[in-house]
C-alpha positions as CSV (number, residue, x, y, z in Angstrom):
1,M,9.3,-7.9,22.6
2,A,7.4,-7.8,19.3
3,R,8.8,-5.4,16.7
4,L,5.8,-3.1,16.7
5,D,5.0,-3.3,20.4
6,R,2.7,-0.4,21.4
7,M,2.6,1.1,18.0
8,R,-0.6,2.8,16.9
9,A,-1.2,2.3,13.2
10,L,-3.8,3.2,10.6
11,V,-4.0,1.0,7.4
12,T,-6.1,2.3,4.5
13,G,-7.7,-0.3,2.2
14,G,-7.1,-2.9,4.9
15,T,-10.1,-5.1,4.3
16,S,-8.7,-7.5,1.7
17,G,-5.5,-8.6,-0.2
18,I,-2.3,-6.9,0.7
19,G,-4.0,-4.5,3.1
20,A,-5.5,-7.3,5.2
21,S,-2.1,-9.0,5.3
22,I,-0.5,-5.9,6.6
23,V,-3.1,-5.6,9.3
24,E,-2.5,-9.2,10.3
25,R,1.2,-8.8,10.4
26,F,1.0,-5.6,12.4
27,R,-1.3,-7.2,15.0
28,S,1.1,-10.2,15.3
29,E,3.9,-7.8,15.9
30,G,2.1,-6.0,18.8
31,A,0.6,-3.0,17.1
32,S,-2.9,-1.6,17.7
33,V,-4.5,-1.2,14.3
34,V,-7.4,0.7,12.8
35,C,-8.2,-0.2,9.1
36,T,-10.4,1.6,6.6
37,G,-12.3,0.5,3.5
38,R,-15.5,1.1,1.6
39,D,-17.2,-2.3,2.4
40,A,-18.4,-2.2,6.0
41,A,-19.4,-5.9,6.1
42,R,-15.9,-7.0,4.9
43,G,-14.2,-4.5,7.1
44,H,-15.9,-5.6,10.3
45,E,-15.2,-9.2,9.5
46,V,-11.5,-8.6,9.0
47,A,-11.3,-6.4,12.1
48,A,-13.0,-9.0,14.2
49,R,-10.9,-11.8,12.9
50,L,-7.6,-10.0,13.3
51,G,-8.2,-8.1,16.5
52,A,-8.2,-4.7,14.8
53,E,-10.8,-1.9,14.5
54,F,-12.6,-0.8,11.4
55,V,-13.7,2.7,10.2
56,R,-15.6,3.0,6.9
57,A,-14.1,5.5,4.6
58,D,-13.7,6.2,0.8
59,V,-10.4,7.9,0.0
60,R,-12.1,9.9,-2.8
61,D,-14.2,11.7,-0.1
62,S,-12.1,14.3,1.7
63,D,-14.5,14.6,4.5
64,A,-14.6,10.8,5.0
65,V,-10.8,10.8,5.1
66,A,-10.7,13.5,7.8
67,R,-13.4,11.7,9.9
68,S,-11.6,8.4,9.6
69,V,-8.3,9.9,10.8
70,A,-10.0,11.6,13.7
71,A,-11.8,8.4,14.6
72,A,-8.6,6.3,14.4
73,T,-6.5,8.6,16.5
74,D,-9.3,8.8,19.0
75,R,-9.6,5.0,19.3
76,L,-5.8,4.5,19.3
77,G,-5.0,7.5,21.5
78,G,-2.7,8.9,18.9
79,L,-0.8,7.7,15.8
80,D,2.6,6.3,15.1
81,A,2.3,4.8,11.6
82,L,0.2,5.3,8.5
83,V,0.1,2.7,5.7
84,A,-1.6,4.1,2.6
85,N,-2.8,1.1,0.6
86,A,-6.3,1.7,-0.8
87,G,-6.1,1.6,-4.6
88,V,-8.0,0.9,-7.8
89,L,-6.9,-0.7,-11.1
90,H,-8.0,0.0,-14.6
91,D,-7.3,-2.4,-17.5
92,A,-6.8,-0.1,-20.4
93,T,-4.2,1.7,-22.5
94,L,-4.1,5.4,-22.3
95,S,-6.0,5.9,-25.6
96,E,-8.7,3.6,-24.3
97,T,-9.0,5.4,-20.9
98,S,-11.9,7.9,-20.5
99,D,-11.6,11.1,-18.6
100,E,-13.9,9.6,-15.9
101,D,-11.8,6.5,-15.5
102,W,-8.5,8.5,-15.5
103,D,-10.0,10.7,-12.7
104,A,-11.1,7.7,-10.7
105,V,-7.7,6.1,-10.8
106,L,-5.7,9.3,-10.0
107,E,-8.1,10.4,-7.3
108,T,-8.0,7.1,-5.5
109,N,-4.3,6.2,-6.0
110,V,-2.7,9.6,-5.7
111,L,-5.0,12.1,-4.2
112,G,-6.3,9.6,-1.6
113,Y,-2.7,8.9,-0.5
114,F,-2.0,12.6,-0.3
115,R,-5.2,13.3,1.7
116,Y,-4.4,10.7,4.3
117,A,-0.7,11.7,4.6
118,V,-1.6,15.4,5.1
119,A,-4.3,14.5,7.6
120,C,-2.0,12.2,9.6
121,L,1.1,14.5,9.7
122,P,-0.1,16.6,12.7
123,H,-0.7,13.4,14.7
124,L,2.6,11.9,13.8
125,R,4.4,15.1,14.8
126,A,2.5,15.1,18.1
127,A,3.8,11.6,18.7
128,G,7.4,12.8,18.2
129,G,7.7,11.1,14.8
130,G,6.7,8.0,13.1
131,S,6.3,6.5,9.7
132,I,4.2,6.7,6.5
133,T,4.5,3.8,4.1
134,M,2.8,4.0,0.8
135,I,2.0,0.9,-1.2
136,S,3.0,1.7,-4.8
137,S,3.7,-0.9,-7.5
138,D,6.4,-2.2,-9.8
139,A,4.2,-0.6,-12.5
140,G,5.4,2.7,-11.0
141,V,9.0,1.8,-11.8
142,W,8.6,0.6,-15.3
143,G,5.6,1.7,-17.4
144,E,2.9,-0.9,-18.1
145,T,0.9,0.2,-21.1
146,A,-1.9,-2.3,-20.5
147,I,-2.7,-0.6,-17.2
148,A,-1.6,2.8,-18.2
149,A,-3.5,5.1,-15.8
150,Y,-2.6,2.8,-12.9
151,S,1.1,2.9,-13.9
152,V,1.1,6.7,-14.1
153,S,-0.6,6.9,-10.7
154,K,2.0,4.7,-9.0
155,R,4.9,6.7,-10.5
156,A,3.3,9.7,-9.0
157,V,3.1,7.9,-5.6
158,N,6.8,7.3,-5.7
159,M,7.5,11.0,-6.2
160,L,4.9,11.9,-3.6
161,V,6.9,9.7,-1.2
162,Q,10.2,11.3,-1.9
163,T,9.0,14.9,-1.7
164,L,7.1,14.2,1.5
165,A,10.1,12.5,3.0
166,V,12.1,15.7,2.6
167,E,9.3,17.8,4.2
168,A,8.5,15.4,7.0
169,G,11.9,14.1,7.8
170,P,13.0,17.0,10.1
171,H,10.0,16.1,12.3
172,G,11.2,12.5,12.7
173,I,8.6,11.2,10.2
174,R,9.9,8.6,7.7
175,V,8.1,8.3,4.4
176,N,8.8,5.3,2.2
177,A,7.2,3.2,-0.6
178,I,6.8,-0.5,-1.3
179,C,6.5,-1.5,-4.9
180,P,5.1,-5.0,-5.1
181,G,5.2,-7.1,-8.2
182,D,2.5,-9.5,-9.1
183,T,1.0,-10.5,-5.8
184,A,-1.6,-13.2,-5.2
185,P,-4.6,-13.2,-5.2
186,G,-4.3,-10.0,-7.3
187,M,-6.1,-6.7,-7.0
188,A,-9.9,-7.0,-6.7
189,T,-10.9,-3.4,-6.9
190,F,-11.3,-2.0,-10.4
191,V,-12.8,1.3,-11.7
192,G,-15.8,-0.7,-13.0
193,G,-16.4,-2.6,-9.8
194,R,-15.0,-5.5,-7.8
195,S,-13.6,-8.6,-9.5
196,E,-11.9,-11.7,-8.0
197,D,-11.3,-13.6,-11.2
198,A,-7.5,-13.3,-11.3
199,D,-5.6,-16.5,-12.0
200,P,-2.1,-16.3,-10.4
201,A,-1.3,-19.7,-12.0
202,S,-1.2,-18.0,-15.4
203,W,1.1,-15.1,-14.4
204,T,4.7,-14.9,-15.7
205,L,7.0,-15.8,-12.8
206,P,10.0,-13.7,-11.7
207,P,13.5,-15.2,-11.2
208,L,12.5,-16.5,-7.7
209,A,10.1,-18.7,-9.6
210,R,7.0,-18.0,-7.5
211,V,4.2,-15.4,-7.3
212,G,4.4,-12.9,-4.5
213,T,2.1,-12.9,-1.5
214,G,0.5,-10.3,0.8
215,T,2.8,-11.8,3.5
216,D,5.9,-10.8,1.5
217,V,4.7,-7.2,1.2
218,A,3.6,-7.0,4.9
219,G,7.1,-8.1,5.9
220,A,8.6,-5.1,4.0
221,V,6.1,-2.7,5.5
222,T,6.8,-4.0,9.0
223,F,10.5,-3.3,8.4
224,F,9.9,0.3,7.4
225,A,7.5,0.9,10.3
226,S,9.9,-0.7,12.9
227,A,13.1,0.5,14.5
228,D,15.0,-1.6,11.9
229,G,13.9,1.0,9.3
230,A,14.8,4.0,11.4
231,F,17.2,5.5,8.8
232,C,15.1,4.8,5.7
233,N,13.4,7.9,4.4
234,G,12.4,8.4,0.8
235,S,13.2,4.8,-0.1
236,I,11.4,3.1,-3.0
237,L,11.6,-0.7,-2.4
238,L,10.8,-3.3,-5.0
239,V,9.2,-6.5,-3.6
240,D,8.9,-8.3,-6.9
241,G,11.0,-11.5,-6.8
242,G,13.5,-9.9,-9.2
243,M,11.1,-9.2,-12.0
244,R,12.5,-5.7,-12.6
245,A,16.1,-6.7,-12.0
246,A,16.8,-6.8,-15.8
247,L,15.0,-6.5,-19.1
248,R,14.6,-10.3,-19.5
249,A,14.4,-11.2,-15.8
250,S,10.8,-12.4,-16.3
251,A,12.1,-15.2,-18.5
252,A,14.9,-16.3,-16.2
253,A,12.8,-18.8,-14.2
254,H,12.0,-20.6,-17.4
255,E,15.6,-20.9,-18.8
256,T,17.9,-23.8,-18.5
257,P,21.1,-22.8,-16.6
258,R,24.3,-23.0,-18.6
259,Q,26.7,-25.8,-17.5
């Protein structure tokens, strides 16, 4: 039997990158999946290719969030798992971040996750329990000044996960976070628009000496959603190849081992 057999899952931001990898892995493990996103053309293509269903929704629109959750639970016949993944990046230090850009990052990365979690809680309780997995970032563990607003938002996601885990746990709902490191092909959604110009070949490598993939993150999400993660609640899991294991871990892959 597949690990997620008969599971009913909603994946936000499931139309590209890590989100699409999660949808693909969940489908391969037997789950029925509805994914959301802002781009209908890309969403319908991913859904058709992976055997999922697509509902267009922008996490910044509270009415759209409510409608998408209602549509997903109607199509799935209930809900067992939410994966909150939709996010936006902003390349700027704090002093270079405008009020508008700050609001866009926080509303997408924090308020959007909050909205989906709250909207899904009644359906998860009705199912007798389930899981919420939020895609955070290693930038939420250690601050990254070059993407300051994003880093702050992901730190907030980690605390959102832990407070919600305490509230939802008695209902059999497990709430956990995945913190990916640099993951190819890189984030494409920025405050200023969409960009797919990232060059993973230029990234600093972690001690495992390779760049992470959406498949790596999807495997961790599958663990949390499955029975294997049944006693994980409020966990913050780094999936970064060891990049955050030590101050100089990013240099380890380039050093010559001592004899």
